[in-house]
N, C-alpha and C positions, 0 to 999 in steps of 0.2 A: 556691929558686924552682921550680916545678913548670913546665913547659911544654905541660902538658895545658890545652886550650882550655876546657874546662870550668870547671877551677881557675879560669884566666886571667879566664873571665867572672865567676865568683862573687867574686872579688878585686876586682875593678874594681865591679861589683853593690853589694856593701859599702861602698865607698869612697865610689859616688856618692849612698847611701842616706844615708852621714854626713854628707857635705856638704850634701844637703837639710834633714837636723835641724837644720844649724849654721844656716842659710838663716831656717830658722823660732823657731829660738830668738830670732833678732836681736842675738845676744851678738857684739860682735865678735872678742872673744879664741878663742870657740868655733870662728867663721868661718873665722879667719887660721889655725887650727890644721887644720879641715876642709879647707881649700884646700893646706895644705902636704901632707896625707896622701893627698891626691887625687893632686897632682903627684906625690909619692913613688911611689906605688903605680903611677903611667901611668909613669915612667920605669923601674921595677922590671919592668915587664912587657916591655919592649922588649929583643928579643933581638938586633936589629940595627940600626947605628947609624944615627941618622935626622940629619936636618939640624935647624936649631935653629928655622926656620920649622915644618918637619913636626911638631916636639914641640910648639910651642906651637899648633898646631893640633887636635893631639888631645888636650893638656890642656883648651883651650877647648872640645871637644866634651863632653867628661868633665862639664868644670862646668856647660856648656847643660844635659846630664843631670841634672846636682844641682838646677838652677833649674827645670825642667821637673818634676821630681819633688816639689820643694817646693810649688808651686803646686797639683799636681794631689792630694797631700798635704790640703793645707791646703783647697782646694776639698771633697775629701772630708769631710772632717772638720766642715769646716762644715754640708755636708750632713747628718751623721748626728749632730752634736753630739756629738761625742766631740775629744778633744784630738788635733793631728796626730802627735805624739809616737806616741800609740799605734799610727796606721795605719803610721806608718815603721817601727816596730819590727815590725810584721805583715809590712809588704813586706822587712824583712830578713830574718826568719823563714822567710819563702816562698822566697828567693833561696836560703838555707841548704837547706831541703827539698828545693828542687829538684836541688841537687846533690847531697844525699846519695843522691835517688832515682835519678839518672842513674849513681851511681856503685855502686847496686846491679844495676842491668841491665847 
């Protein structure tokens, strides 16, 4: 696990996009898996012990980010007549590209 803030942001951003994709899919198994992944990602990023309440708040914020991303991607997809998965794939690609650009500078 890296301590680089940009790497941490990239990991969390990708977990949020995966959660959004699972929300859009409507598949319960995918959603449970994405929520577990999001929880594991958040837990893995914490390098200081947190209270149980703090962990729940951070996980809730991450899940809310996924829900927001799912809603916005669905709205954009409907407006553009494209699948939401395509929008989310581009969002994930943007996260990775931004990290690569930051690393190059």
